[in-house]
C-alpha positions in Angstrom: 94.8 104.8 126.8 97.1 104.0 123.8 98.7 100.6 123.4 102.5 100.6 123.6 104.4 99.7 120.5 105.2 96.0 119.9 108.3 94.4 118.5 106.2 93.8 115.3 105.5 97.5 115.0 109.3 98.2 115.2 110.0 95.5 112.6 107.6 97.3 110.2 109.3 100.6 110.8 112.7 99.1 110.1 111.4 97.5 106.9 109.9 100.8 105.9 113.3 102.5 106.3 115.4 99.8 104.8 113.4 98.6 101.8 113.9 101.8 99.8 117.7 101.5 100.4 117.5 98.0 98.9 115.7 99.3 95.9 118.3 102.0 95.4 121.1 99.4 95.6 119.3 97.2 93.0 119.0 100.2 90.7 122.6 101.0 91.1 123.7 97.4 90.5 121.4 97.2 87.4 123.1 100.2 85.8 126.6 98.8 86.5 125.7 95.4 85.1 124.1 97.0 82.0 127.3 99.0 81.3 129.9 96.3 82.1 128.5 93.0 80.9 128.2 91.7 77.3 125.1 89.8 78.1 123.4 91.5 81.0 119.9 90.2 80.2 119.6 87.3 82.7 121.2 89.4 85.5 118.8 92.3 84.8 115.8 90.0 84.8 116.9 88.5 88.1 117.3 92.0 89.6 113.9 93.1 88.2 112.3 90.2 89.8 113.9 91.0 93.2 112.9 94.6 92.8 109.3 93.5 92.2 109.3 91.5 95.4 110.7 94.4 97.4 108.0 96.6 96.0 105.4 94.1 97.1 106.9 94.0 100.6 107.0 97.8 100.8 103.3 98.0 99.7 102.5 95.5 102.5 104.4 97.5 105.1 102.5 100.6 104.1 99.2 98.7 104.4 100.2 97.5 107.9 101.1 101.1 108.8 97.5 102.1 108.1 96.1 99.2 110.0 98.4 99.6 113.0 98.3 103.4 113.2 102.0 104.0 112.4 103.4 107.0 110.6 107.0 107.9 109.9 107.1 111.6 109.7 110.9 112.4 109.8 113.7 110.4 108.3 117.4 111.6 108.4 120.3 109.8 106.9 123.5 110.2 108.9 127.0 108.8 108.6 126.2 106.0 111.0 122.8 105.0 109.7 119.2 106.3 109.6 117.4 108.2 112.3 113.6 108.3 112.1 110.9 109.8 114.2 107.5 108.1 114.0 104.1 107.9 115.6 102.7 104.6 116.7 99.2 104.8 118.0 99.6 108.4 119.2 102.9 107.8 120.8 105.8 109.7 119.3 109.1 107.9 119.4 112.3 107.4 117.3 114.5 104.7 116.0 118.1 104.6 114.7 119.2 101.9 112.3 123.0 101.8 112.5 125.0 100.8 109.5 122.0 101.1 107.2 123.7 103.3 104.6 
């Protein structure tokens, strides 16, 4: 009999959905800073460091997905947030992250 999902499982799914959005925001900010500041170097370095940390977190989330038997197989961005369907130890369910976009 499959084990029900835990709050930790849901937290990993939320991180999986939100961390790519954080990376996109950093990329956008980086371009804006490069175009609008005379000395963007320190700001760009700070953003690059933050992006590296987000990538490490995302890699860890993917590793946990494999260990815990979680797979996100459908992700839809809506006006109100993100809807995702995922499988957690053979149980299919969904999550909505409101205000994520």
